[in-house]
C-alpha angles and dihedrals in degrees: 000000000000114000120217103232092197091063093045092048092045091062100032094105095050138081091232130204115193135203120183124192145018113003100204119142095263090061090075101232092138088067089055094049091052090053096054099082089061094043095052091055087070102023109049093174093053120141128180111201120196116194105187140040148214140174087279092069093095089061091048091050092047092052091046090054093046091051091044092233102119094114089060094055132069113199098198097173121210115338132185110276089238087072095054094087090054093052090047093048089051092053131094093196135010125205144209106182097174120174118236119269136130093268094051093045092055106030132065119231110235090222094070091061091046090052093047093049089067096041097254113153116235137229110193136173113250097254106144102254094050092042090057093054095044095048097041098047102026094228099144146323137299127221130195108271115258091004109125093182091056090046094053091045090053093049092048094048090054092043088058095045112063092167091059090049090052091050093049091047091053092045089053092056094044092048094052093044098046107025121009108049132104095250093059099034092049090054089056091050093048090049091050092052091046089060 
């Protein structure tokens, strides 16, 4: 992996929250936007970086303007995947605020494994698949789905607890190395077929 030092330097003065991927309504970003007015009361150097896009972006921009929080958000649009590690490395926290539906309850979002690979602590909505990963491997915190107050509370608790962030970061790296990587998972699948 080659890190883009410009991206890392750009966000070095911020407490940065990252979202990677499609920004459609079901991804839950509206919940995050509504939490920002509370967050910035405590975290003046806060920055929410969105790397991705969708046809829902106009609604996200409109809400950001209405809430007067545009200066705290960078809408980066789609970027080459080779830049994802640099955005993750620059982040303090990475999020997956998915809304509840059958797909989200039963399927893992790729982004959470990308975040974990680079030791970035997670904040995820409590849809079942994400809840399982967070609780089993202790790699971050859950918030109540679609609850912006609970989201802001979770961000602020982690902002104030650098030791917890360090622990979650370490747990992310250990989890990817020892449990959730293709080498290990593929052995389990081969073993299952062998039986």
